[in-house]
C-alpha positions in Angstrom: -16.5 18.8 -4.1 -14.3 17.7 -2.0 -13.8 14.0 -2.7 -12.8 15.2 -6.0 -9.1 16.1 -4.6 -8.7 12.8 -3.3 -6.2 11.2 -5.6 -4.7 7.3 -4.9 -2.3 7.2 -1.4 0.2 4.8 -0.8 1.4 4.4 3.3 4.5 2.2 3.2 5.0 0.9 6.9 7.9 -1.1 6.7 10.3 -3.1 4.8 11.2 -6.9 5.7 9.3 -9.7 6.2 6.3 -10.3 8.4 7.9 -12.5 10.5 9.9 -9.2 12.2 6.6 -7.7 13.5 5.7 -8.0 17.1 2.6 -10.2 18.1 0.8 -7.1 18.6 1.1 -5.4 15.3 -0.3 -8.8 13.7 -2.8 -9.5 15.9 -6.5 -9.5 15.5 -7.7 -8.3 18.9 -10.6 -9.4 20.6 -12.6 -7.5 22.9 -14.7 -10.2 25.5 -17.3 -7.8 27.3 -17.2 -10.2 30.6 -20.7 -9.8 31.8 -22.1 -10.7 28.2 -19.6 -13.5 27.1 -20.7 -17.0 28.5 -22.2 -17.6 32.0 -21.1 -20.6 33.6 -22.6 -20.7 37.2 -26.1 -19.8 35.9 -26.6 -16.4 37.9 -27.7 -14.2 34.4 -24.0 -12.9 34.3 -20.9 -13.7 32.4 -18.0 -14.3 34.6 -14.3 -15.6 33.9 -14.6 -19.6 34.2 -17.2 -18.7 31.2 -14.9 -16.9 29.3 -12.0 -19.7 29.8 -14.9 -22.4 28.8 -15.3 -20.4 25.7 -11.9 -19.0 25.1 -11.0 -22.1 22.0 -13.3 -19.7 20.4 -11.3 -16.8 20.4 -8.3 -18.7 19.0 -11.0 -20.4 16.4 -11.8 -16.8 15.3 -7.9 -16.0 14.5 -7.3 -13.6 17.1 -3.9 -14.0 19.0 -5.2 -11.7 21.6 -7.9 -10.5 24.0 -8.7 -7.6 26.0 -11.4 -7.5 29.0 -13.4 -4.8 30.1 -13.3 -4.5 33.8 -13.2 -7.4 36.0 -12.3 -6.0 39.2 -14.2 -4.6 42.1 -16.5 -2.6 41.8 -20.2 -1.1 43.0 -21.0 -1.5 39.5 -22.6 2.1 39.1 -21.3 2.2 35.5 -21.0 -1.6 34.4 -17.6 -2.1 36.1 -15.8 1.6 35.7 -16.2 2.3 38.7 -13.7 0.7 40.3 -13.6 0.6 44.2 -10.1 -2.3 43.9 -7.4 -2.2 41.2 -6.2 -5.8 42.7 -9.2 -7.5 43.4 -11.6 -9.7 40.9 -15.1 -8.6 41.6 -16.9 -12.0 43.3 -19.5 -11.4 40.5 -16.5 -12.7 37.9 -14.9 -15.1 40.5 -11.7 -15.4 42.0 -7.9 -14.7 41.4 -7.6 -18.5 41.3 -10.2 -18.4 38.6 -8.2 -15.7 36.6 -4.9 -17.4 37.3 -7.0 -20.6 35.8 -7.4 -18.1 32.9 -4.1 -17.5 32.3 -3.3 -20.3 32.4 -5.3 -21.4 29.9 -4.6 -18.8 27.4 -0.9 -19.7 27.4 -1.8 -22.9 26.7 -3.7 -21.6 24.0 -0.8 -19.4 22.8 -3.1 -16.3 23.2 -2.2 -12.9 25.1 -4.4 -11.1 27.6 -4.6 -8.0 28.3 -7.1 -6.0 30.7 -9.3 -2.4 31.1 -6.9 -0.3 33.1 -9.4 2.8 34.0 -6.9 5.6 35.9 -8.9 8.6 35.5 -11.3 7.8 38.3 -12.4 5.3 40.9 -15.5 4.5 42.7 -16.8 6.5 45.6 -16.8 3.8 47.7 -12.8 2.7 47.5 -10.5 2.7 50.6 -8.6 6.0 48.5 -11.8 8.3 48.4 -13.2 7.2 52.0 -10.1 8.3 53.4 -9.6 11.4 51.3 -13.2 12.9 52.5 -11.7 12.0 55.8 -8.6 13.8 55.3 -5.9 10.4 56.2 -3.0 10.8 54.5 -1.3 9.7 52.1 -5.0 10.0 50.6 -6.0 13.3 51.3 -4.8 14.9 48.0 -5.3 11.4 45.9 -8.5 13.2 44.4 -9.5 17.1 43.0 -10.8 18.7 45.6 -11.6 22.3 45.7 -13.2 25.3 47.9 -16.8 26.6 46.6 -17.4 30.1 45.0 -20.4 31.9 46.4 -22.4 34.2 44.2 -23.6 38.1 45.7 -25.9 36.3 47.9 -24.1 34.1 49.5 -25.2 31.1 47.8 -22.7 28.1 47.6 -21.7 27.3 44.4 -19.5 24.9 42.0 -15.8 25.7 41.6 -16.6 26.4 38.2 -19.0 25.4 35.1 -17.1 22.0 34.1 -20.0 19.4 33.1 -20.3 15.8 33.8 -20.8 13.3 30.9 -23.5 11.8 32.1 -24.6 15.4 32.6 -24.9 18.1 35.4 -22.3 20.2 37.3 -19.0 17.8 37.5 -18.4 18.8 40.5 -20.1 17.3 43.9 -20.0 18.7 47.7 -19.0 16.7 50.7 -20.1 18.5 53.8 -17.4 16.3 55.4 -14.4 18.4 53.9 -16.3 21.6 53.0 -15.1 21.1 49.5 -16.3 19.5 46.2 -14.5 17.0 44.2 -14.5 16.4 40.5 -16.2 13.5 39.0 -15.9 13.9 35.1 -18.2 10.4 34.4 -21.3 9.6 37.4 -21.0 11.1 40.9 -19.9 7.9 42.2 -16.4 7.9 40.4 -14.1 10.9 41.6 -11.7 11.9 39.4 -8.3 10.6 40.4 -5.6 14.2 41.2 -2.2 13.2 39.1 -0.9 16.5 40.2 -0.1 14.8 43.1 2.8 12.3 41.9 1.9 9.1 44.6 -1.2 8.7 42.7 0.7 8.0 39.2 3.0 5.8 41.4 -0.1 3.7 42.9 -1.3 2.8 39.1 2.3 1.7 38.5 1.6 -0.6 41.2 -1.7 -1.6 39.8 0.3 -2.3 36.6 2.9 -4.6 38.0 0.3 -6.9 40.0 -1.6 -7.5 36.6 2.2 -7.9 34.9 3.2 -10.0 37.3 -0.1 -12.3 37.0 1.0 -12.5 33.7 -1.3 -10.0 31.7 0.5 -8.8 28.5 -0.7 -5.4 28.9 -3.7 -2.7 29.4 -6.1 -1.0 27.6 -6.1 2.6 29.2 -9.4 4.2 29.4 -10.7 7.8 28.9 -7.1 9.0 28.9 -8.1 12.5 27.6 -9.5 13.1 31.0 -6.1 12.2 33.2 -5.2 16.1 34.3 -7.2 19.2 34.4 -6.4 23.0 34.2 -4.4 23.9 37.4 -6.3 27.5 37.9 -9.9 25.3 37.0 -11.1 28.1 34.5 -14.6 27.7 33.3 -14.7 26.3 29.7 -16.2 28.4 26.9 -19.5 27.2 25.3 -19.3 24.7 22.2 -21.8 26.3 20.0 -23.3 23.1 19.3 -26.8 24.0 18.4 -29.8 22.1 19.7 -27.4 20.7 23.2 -28.9 21.7 26.5 -26.9 23.6 28.5 -26.4 20.7 31.2 -25.1 18.5 28.8 -21.2 18.2 28.5 -21.3 19.0 24.4 -22.1 22.4 25.2 -18.6 23.0 26.6 -15.1 23.1 24.6 -13.4 20.8 26.9 -10.3 23.2 26.5 -9.6 22.8 30.6 -10.3 19.1 31.1 -9.3 17.4 27.9 -5.5 16.3 26.1 -3.5 18.7 29.2 0.3 18.5 28.4 0.6 16.3 32.1 -2.0 13.5 30.1 0.9 12.3 27.5 4.0 12.3 30.2 1.8 10.3 32.4 1.1 7.9 29.6 4.9 7.6 29.0 5.9 6.9 32.2 3.3 4.2 32.0 5.2 3.0 28.8 8.2 2.4 30.8 6.5 0.2 32.9 5.6 -2.2 30.8 8.6 -1.4 28.6 10.3 -3.0 32.2 8.7 -6.5 31.9 9.4 -7.0 28.0 13.0 -6.4 28.7 13.2 -9.2 31.4 11.5 -12.0 28.5 11.8 -10.0 25.3 8.0 -10.7 25.1 6.4 -7.5 24.5 3.9 -6.4 26.6 1.7 -3.5 25.1 -0.2 -0.4 26.2 -3.0 0.8 24.7 -5.1 3.9 25.3 -8.3 5.4 24.5 -7.8 8.9 24.0 -9.2 9.7 20.6 -9.7 13.8 20.4 -9.1 14.0 17.3 -6.8 14.5 14.6 -4.9 17.6 16.5 -4.3 15.1 19.4 -4.7 11.4 18.4 -1.3 10.7 17.5 0.0 12.6 20.4 -0.6 9.5 22.8 2.0 7.7 21.2 4.6 10.3 22.0 7.3 11.1 19.9 9.7 8.5 18.7 12.3 9.1 20.7 10.4 8.9 23.8 7.6 6.8 23.3 4.1 6.5 24.8 1.3 4.2 23.9 2.3 1.4 21.3 -1.7 1.9 20.1 -4.2 4.7 20.4 -7.4 3.8 19.6 -8.2 4.8 15.9 -12.2 5.1 16.0 -12.3 7.0 12.4 -14.1 3.7 10.4 -17.0 4.6 13.2 -17.3 7.8 11.1 -19.1 5.8 8.5 -21.0 2.9 9.7 -24.2 4.2 8.9 -26.5 3.1 5.8 -25.9 5.9 3.1 -22.4 6.1 3.2 -20.5 6.1 0.1 -17.6 5.2 -1.6 -16.2 9.1 -1.0 -17.1 8.6 2.5 -14.7 5.4 3.0 -12.2 7.0 1.2 -11.8 10.0 2.9 -11.8 9.0 6.3 -9.2 6.0 5.4 -6.7 8.5 3.8 -7.5 11.4 5.9 -5.9 9.3 9.2 -3.4 7.5 7.3 -1.9 10.9 5.9 -1.8 12.4 9.3 -0.6 9.4 11.0 3.5 9.8 11.8 5.7 7.0 10.2 6.2 5.6 13.7 2.6 5.1 15.0 1.1 1.9 13.7 -1.9 1.8 12.3 -5.4 0.4 13.9 -8.6 -0.1 13.3 -12.2 -0.9 15.1 -15.5 -0.9 13.8 -17.4 -1.8 17.4 -17.5 -2.1 20.5 -19.4 -1.7 24.2 -19.9 2.0 23.7 -21.6 2.6 19.9 -24.4 0.5 18.4 -23.2 -2.2 16.6 -21.9 -2.3 12.8 -25.3 -4.5 11.6 -27.6 -2.1 13.3 -25.6 1.2 12.0 -24.4 -0.1 9.1 -27.5 -2.8 7.9 -27.2 -6.7 8.5 -26.2 -6.9 4.6 -23.0 -4.9 4.9 -21.4 -7.0 7.9 -18.9 -8.6 5.5 -17.7 -5.7 3.7 -17.1 -4.0 7.1 -15.4 -6.4 8.6 -13.3 -7.4 5.0 -12.5 -3.6 5.2 -11.1 -3.6 9.3 -9.0 -7.0 8.7 -7.5 -6.2 5.4 -6.2 -2.3 6.2 -2.9 -2.2 7.8 -1.5 -2.4 11.1 -3.3 -4.3 14.4 -7.1 -5.1 13.9 -10.1 -4.8 17.4 -12.9 -7.2 16.7 -15.6 -6.4 19.8 -17.2 -10.1 20.6 -20.3 -10.6 18.3 -19.4 -8.3 15.4 -18.0 -11.6 13.9 -21.2 -13.4 13.3 -23.5 -10.0 12.8 -24.9 -9.4 15.7 -27.0 -6.8 15.9 -28.4 -4.5 18.8 -30.9 -5.9 21.2 -34.3 -4.2 22.3 -33.7 -3.4 25.8 -37.0 -1.9 27.4 -37.1 0.8 30.4 -37.2 -1.6 33.0 -34.6 -3.7 31.7 -32.0 -0.7 31.3 -29.3 -0.8 34.1 -26.6 1.9 31.4 -26.2 5.4 33.7 -26.9 7.8 30.5 -30.0 5.4 29.5 -31.8 6.0 33.4 -30.3 9.7 33.7 -32.3 10.3 30.6 -35.2 8.9 31.9 -37.9 6.5 30.1 -39.6 8.7 26.8 -35.4 9.6 26.2 -33.5 6.5 27.8 -33.0 4.3 24.2 -31.5 7.6 22.5 -28.4 7.8 25.6 -28.4 3.8 27.0 -25.2 1.9 25.9 -27.3 -1.6 27.0 -28.6 -2.7 23.2 -24.8 -3.6 22.3 -23.8 -5.2 25.4 -26.4 -8.1 25.5 -25.5 -11.5 25.8 -23.1 -12.7 23.1 -25.4 -15.6 21.0 -23.4 -19.4 21.2 -26.1 -21.3 19.9 -30.2 -21.9 19.7 -30.6 -23.3 23.4 -31.7 -21.5 26.1 -30.6 -17.7 26.5 -28.8 -18.0 22.9 -26.3 -20.6 25.2 -25.1 -17.5 27.1 -26.6 -18.9 30.4 -28.5 -22.1 31.7 -30.9 -19.3 32.9 -34.0 -17.7 31.8 -33.2 -14.4 33.4 -29.9 -12.7 32.2 -28.4 -9.2 33.4 -29.7 -7.9 30.2 -32.3 -9.5 27.5 -30.5 -12.1 24.6 -31.7 -10.7 21.1 -35.0 -12.4 19.9 -33.2 -13.2 17.2 -30.3 -15.5 18.5 -32.4 -18.5 17.2 -31.4 -17.7 13.6 -28.3 -15.7 14.6 -25.9 -17.5 16.5 -22.1 -18.9 16.5 -23.2 -22.7 16.1 -25.7 -22.0 13.1 -22.9 -20.1 11.6 -20.4 -23.0 11.6 -22.7 -25.8 10.3 -23.7 -23.4 7.5 -22.5 -23.7 4.0 -21.4 -20.1 4.2 -21.9 -17.1 7.2 -20.6 -14.0 8.5 -18.2 -16.3 10.6 -16.7 -18.5 7.5 -16.3 -15.2 5.9 -14.6 -13.6 9.0 -12.4 -16.5 9.6 -11.1 -16.8 5.8 -10.5 -12.7 6.3 -8.7 -13.4 9.2 -6.4 -16.1 7.5 -4.8 -14.0 4.8 -4.0 -11.5 6.7 -1.0 -14.0 7.6 0.5 -12.7 4.1 3.0 -10.5 3.6 1.1 -8.2 2.0 -1.1 -7.9 4.4 1.2 -7.5 7.3 3.5 -5.0 5.9 2.2 -3.6 2.3 1.6 -0.9 0.8 -1.7 0.8 1.0 -3.7 1.9 -1.6 -7.8 3.7 -0.9 -9.6 4.7 -3.5 -13.3 5.7 -4.5 -13.3 3.5 -7.6 -16.8 5.4 -8.2 -19.7 6.7 -5.4 -20.7 3.4 -5.3 -17.4 1.0 -5.2 -14.8 1.7 -2.7 -11.5 -0.4 -3.2 -8.4 -1.6 -0.7 -5.4 -2.4 -2.4 -2.5 -4.2 -1.0 0.9 -4.4 -2.6 4.3 -5.5 -1.4 7.3 -5.7 -4.2 7.7 -9.3 -5.0 4.7 -10.4 -3.2 1.0 -11.2 -4.6 -1.1 -8.3 -4.6 -3.9 -8.3 -2.2 -7.7 -6.2 -3.8 -10.7 -5.3 -2.1 -13.4 -4.4 -3.3 -16.7 -3.1 -2.2 -20.1 -2.3 -3.7 -22.1 0.0 -0.9 -24.7 0.9 -3.0 -28.4 -0.5 -3.7 -27.9 -2.3 -7.1 -25.4 -4.7 -8.3 -22.8 -2.4 -9.6 -20.3 -3.8 -12.6 -17.0 -1.9 -12.3 -13.5 -1.6 -14.5 -11.2 -1.3 -11.0 -8.5 -0.3 -13.1 -9.1 3.0 -14.8 -9.0 4.4 -11.2 -5.9 2.1 -10.1 -4.5 1.5 -13.2 -1.0 -0.6 -12.0 -3.6 -3.5 -10.7 -3.1 -6.8 -12.5 -5.9 -7.4 -14.6 -7.2 -10.8 -13.7 -6.8 -12.1 -10.4 -8.3 -14.7 -8.1 -11.0 -14.7 -5.8 -10.2 -15.7 -1.9 -12.9 -14.6 -0.2 -16.4 -12.8 -0.8 -19.3 -11.6 1.4 -22.0 -14.4 2.0 -24.8 -14.4 -0.9 -22.1 -12.9 -3.4 -22.1 -15.9 -5.7 -18.7 -15.8 -5.9 -16.5 -18.9 -5.7 -13.1 -19.4 -3.6 -10.5 -19.7 -6.6 -12.1 -18.5 -9.6 -10.4 -15.9 -11.9 -11.7 -12.3 -12.2 -11.2 -9.7 -14.7 -10.8 -6.5 -12.8 -11.5 -4.3 -15.5 -14.9 -5.7 -15.3 -16.1 -7.0 -12.2 -19.5 -6.8 -11.1 -20.0 -7.1 -7.3 -23.2 -7.4 -5.3 -25.1 -4.6 -3.5 -23.4 -4.5 0.0 -21.1 -7.0 -1.1 -17.9 -7.7 -1.4 -14.9 -9.6 -3.6 -11.4 -10.0 -2.2 -9.2 -10.7 -4.6 -5.0 -12.0 -5.2 -3.3 -11.3 -7.9 0.1 -10.9 -9.1 2.4 -8.0 -8.2 2.0 -5.1 -9.4 3.0 -2.9 -12.0 5.8 0.2 -10.8 3.4 3.0 -9.9 3.6 6.9 -8.7 1.4 7.3 -5.7 0.2 10.5 -4.2 -2.1 12.1 -1.9 -3.5 15.7 -2.1 -6.5 17.4 -0.3 -7.9 20.6 0.5 -6.7 22.8 3.9 -10.5 23.1 4.1 -11.2 19.5 3.8 -8.2 18.4 6.4 -9.1 21.0 8.8 -12.9 19.8 8.9 -11.6 16.3 9.7 -10.3 17.7 13.2 -13.7 18.5 14.1 -15.2 15.7 12.7 -14.6 12.6 14.7 -16.3 13.1 18.4 -16.2 10.0 20.7 -19.4 10.5 21.9 -22.2 9.5 19.4 -22.8 12.8 17.5 -22.8 11.4 13.9 -24.1 14.6 11.8 -23.2 12.3 8.7 -25.2 9.7 9.6 -28.8 10.8 10.6 -29.4 7.1 11.0 -28.2 6.7 14.3 -29.3 8.5 17.6 -27.3 7.3 20.2 -25.1 9.5 21.7 -23.8 8.9 24.5 -20.4 6.6 25.7 -19.2 7.2 29.5 -15.9 6.3 29.0 -13.8 8.4 27.1 -13.3 12.1 26.5 -13.2 14.0 23.5 -12.0 17.6 22.2 -15.1 19.9 21.4 
């Protein structure tokens, strides 16, 4: 019974007041998916002027910063992640003047803007690649080119067995060069060659271009894949049962992921953002998407003496976002990440993004408030994907409407198991045409049919709603305890998960979540004896019946099914906290997190594709 060996754990983040934290440590970081946020010109596609129009919502939701998925010039083969020019705005989103207007509006609202940087690959229509194919300097070696192999019959073969994340060989032949080029994603996304030093300098130039425009940092995509094995050795089989031999999961990516050069490259890019921080004292930040299991994930932060990323996206909570997850699963997931985190690495958490099914779809609509509560009251930076604050769920997208490359490649019979389109559909602002996203009925992806009942305006006007709960949770994050306090995560029972935050001399915050299917009465002090025996309600899930300000006895709390209650009480009594786990339990977590959606512990989720990250197999 591995769950029984998880004891009380406390993570001390720092001392002092919340005011000495940097903005990125205090913030809720809001992800805007530009294609689906707001369409300002009626063409059915979101754009920069639409983001400007709705930027007040980001501020109202309590975020201090937002990052946008790619807005650069792109043929759009992979929803903008196939970039043809890093320093141009794609016309579908607007102009550079629109971007400058966006920065101006963000500054007015005291919002920081981050961009999605995609340095692993570019579009095969980019000038860099076109000239590399032709061996025009200095671009000849900008990409990973390799000579073919030949079998005994003289048949030309790719250099090795490496596979693309979208299936099939990761190598594509170009007749003009008489060589193969590497593409770890779609064939139209050739991988850049970072063993050729000018390539890293090009990306530094891109970063400086946008920092000069006023952005405050970057979310750097797919950093696990930046370097590859110099000798191009074949990768060994992964041993994953049921994985087709042409699917990337069939190989163990020991030669294409997490190579030592990756970490050095991130450090060099960190130096660029630090240059700008030193100029005016306002932090610019680097966030990486390189989660590859506990044995690699913290390496992207770099050592304390030679820092890399400010944050490396922590997707561990995705492991428990399925309908039958119990308190033991939440407890072990959170404690495992915190226990392995080096002291100098700042925590961060997210529960949704453009590559994974929405919380309401994975965990169930009833659990939306509780999941947001856990996200927002855990220590560190919280990241929210647009729409999760109102509990949007996945939209049915037909085969004919599907645009996502993994879905298209899977074909009409299997596309729904691979496409990421259902979580990317337009934001539901109100009950007007196309949910207020566009004046057109014809949008790039269909609007969810539930938009008349589930939309932001309705939730703003309702007496209680997911959005109002979300805002209350964010408001409490301004407290010193939630900014800087110790963390205790505990499975009180199989159904009840408790999250406690405490700080000497400050109010104690208590979150109690009932993951079960029936109302549960529980004694929180039985598992956490140092808790105050009474505390006041500050926030609770929709329909829970709790009244803000009412005093509850923590020895006897009744929590409705899938509900939560957030309490604030007096400082806790002194206690001794510890963490223990068996070696086998810790080691098992090193292989549990796969960025692609192979949720072995979550049988209700079937989709298993993500085109924008690499992971250890």
